N, C-alpha and C positions, 0 to 999 in steps of 0.2 A: 724376349730375345730378338725375335724377328720383326717386332713392331705390330703384332696382331693383338688386338684387345680381346680379352677373354669374353667380355660381354657381347661383342659382335659375333663371336663363334656360337654362343648360346642362342642368339637371335636367329642366326642362319639355320642351326640345327632344329630349333623350334618351328621355324617356317616349313622346313622339310617334313617334320612330323605332322604338322597341320595339313600339308598337301597330300599326305599318305605315301610319300616316297621313301620315308625312313620309319622304321618301327622303334618303339621305345618301351622300356620296362625298367622298373625300379626294383632292385634286388638288394635288400638290406639298406645300407646307406649309400649305395652306388647306383648311378644311372647308366643303363646300357642302351646303346643305339645300334641298329643293324639294318641292312638292306640287302636282299637277295635278288639277283636279276630275274630269276624264275618266278618270284612272287608277283612282280609287276605284270609279267606275261600271263600268269594265272588270273589276275584281276581283270585284265583286258579280255581274256578268253571267256570269263564268266559273264562280263557285260555283253559280249558278242552273242553268246548262247541265249541270254535273256532277250536280246533284241530280235534274234531269229525266231524264238518261240512266239514273241508278240506279233511278228510279221506273219507267221503261219496262222495264228489265231485270227488276225484281221483279214487275211485272205479268205479263210473259211467263212467268216462272217459276211464278207463281200459277196461270195458266191451264193450264200443263203439268201441275202437280201435281193440279189439279182433274180434268183429263182422265185422269190415271193412276189417281186414286181411282175415277172412274166405270168405267174399264176393269177394275180389280180387283173392284169390286162386281159387274160383269157376269159375271166369271169365277167368282165365288162366290155363286151365287144362294141365297137363304134356302130351306132345306128341312128336313124333319123329321130326315132322316139326318144332315145337317150339324150341326144343333143338338144332336142326341144325341152325336155324335162330339166336339163342343166341350165338352159337359158331362163326357163321359168323360175328355177330356184334362185338364180342370181338376181332376177328382177324382184322377187319377193324379199330377198335380203336387202336390196336397196330401198324398197318400200318400208321395211321394218326400221332401217336406219332413219329414214325421213320421219316416220311416226314417232320414234324415240326423241328425235330433235324437236318435233312439235310438242311433245309432252314436256320437254324441258322448258320450252317457251311458256307453257301454261302451268308452270310449276306451282304457282300460288294456289291453283285450284285442285291440286293433287289431293285425293282423298287421304292418303297417308299423312301428308303434311298438315291437313286440316285436323285430323285426329290428334296429331302431336300438339298442335296449337290449343286444342280443346283441353288436353291433359295439362298443358302448361298453365292455362287459365284457372283450372280447378286447383292446381298446386299453389298458384299465386293467391287465390282467394283463401285457401286454408291457412297459408302463411300470414295473410293480413288479419284473419280472425284470431290466430294464435297471438299475434303481437298486440292487437287491441285488447285481448283478454289479459295478456301480461301487463299492459298499461293499466287496465282497470284494477287488477290485483295490487299493483304497486301504488296506485292512487289511493285505494282503500286502506292499505297498510300505513302509508305515510300520513294520511288524514287522521287515522285512528290513534297513531302513536306520537303525533307531534302537534304543535299549535299552528300549523300551516294551513292557509285557506286553499280551496281548490283553484282559485284564480292565480294565487302566487305559485302554486305547483305547476300549472300550465305555462306560466311565464318562464319559470326556471327551466322546464323541459322544452321550451320553444314550441309549444303546441298551440296552433291557431284556434280561433273561435269557430272555424268551419269544421272542426273535427267531430266526427260522429261514429258511434259504434256500428259494426257491421252485422250485428245479430239479426 
């Protein structure tokens, strides 16, 4: 009648429900919408109380941390001996960094890496023995069950004359 499309009213009401400004409930086959001014005020008051509680907790934590800092400073008074020890500590840390960098430069001679390479060599040798054993079994089976010569089998499998068993 007034030129308002009912779909636009539904969209506006739904956006108000999504924003929490209007409450919604379905009773039977009807949808009921309502909004009370005191409800919005109660929501804001709850948020304010939560923020104030958080602020109190953070302030207490801040005072505790300041007291802990003061106690730690009292336990560690400034002295010539302490300053020299701190300087020595920083120097030793720099030396450690330099040595770690040098160790990285000599990484190929690192005992851990050498042990890893030795293990890799052992595993590679075991794998080579296993495959030569597989080849020998296959060769024996094919030669026993067919009329193929050893040279023909080597040519078919593309195995050169320089092949030798690893036993």
